C-alpha positions, 0 to 999 in steps of 0.5 A: 547292936540294935536300937528299938527306934532304928532298925539299922545295926549300929557299928562301933567306932572301932569298926569304922577306924579299922575300916579306914585303916583297911582302906589305907592298907588296900590302897597301899597294896594297890600301890605296891601292885602298881610298883611290882607291875612297873618292875616286872612289866618293865623287864618282861614287856620289851622281851615279850614284845620283841619275841612277838614282833621278831620271833626267833627260830632255829639258830644258824648253827642248828640249821647248818647242822641239820643241812650238813647231816642231810647232805652227808646222808644223801652223799653216803646213799649216792656213794653206796648206790654207785658202789653197788652198781659197779659191783653188780656190773663187775659180777655180771660183766654187764657195764650198762646194766646198772646205769638205770638203777644208779641214776634212780638212786642218785635222783632219790638221794637228791630228792631226799636232800631237797626234802630235808632242806625244806623240812629244816626251813619248815621247822624254823618257821614253825618255831618262829610262829610258836615263839611269836604266839608265846610272846603275844600270850605272855603280853596278854597274861602279864597285862591281865595279871597286873590289871586284875591284882590292882583292881582287886586291891582297889575293890578292897579299898572301896569295900572298906570305905563303904563300911566306914561310911556306914559306920559314920551314917549310923553313929548317933553323934554324927547324926546330931552333928550333921543336923546341927551343921544343917541348922547352923547353915540355915540360920546363917542363910536366914541372917544373910551370911 
């Protein structure tokens, strides 16, 4: 509602009351976010911090399984090469003809076994690094989420208080009361109080 002498809109008492109530609600919401943050943060933060500081990789059982599979593969390849070499020697009646091929097969199997063992360690390191990054990202997201929610709730409280202050500033009765208080203060100061 507008008055001819005052260009500012007049806000009804109910609006100010509602604004103060909304401020209280927003304050309670901020407190609830803080409590939620403490509960969630208290449970997740240590886990995420541990993951960032001491990331897990492959378990010993997983590493052993991969190494065993590689050793079995290399052993089977070597045995097959030796068997094929002996068969070749028996068929051709040339006992020395397959030695070089057998040696090459054994060296190849050994190289494959070394590569497989190295690959297992590389997979373990890559998984540890991935888990470390996930822990760090989780900590950042957890902190950001809780900070944003709390700040948002406090912003709502500030906004509601601003509406309430505007309502008080535009209330004609408050203006009369404030001018009376000011006049009383000046009178008291003039009387030596």
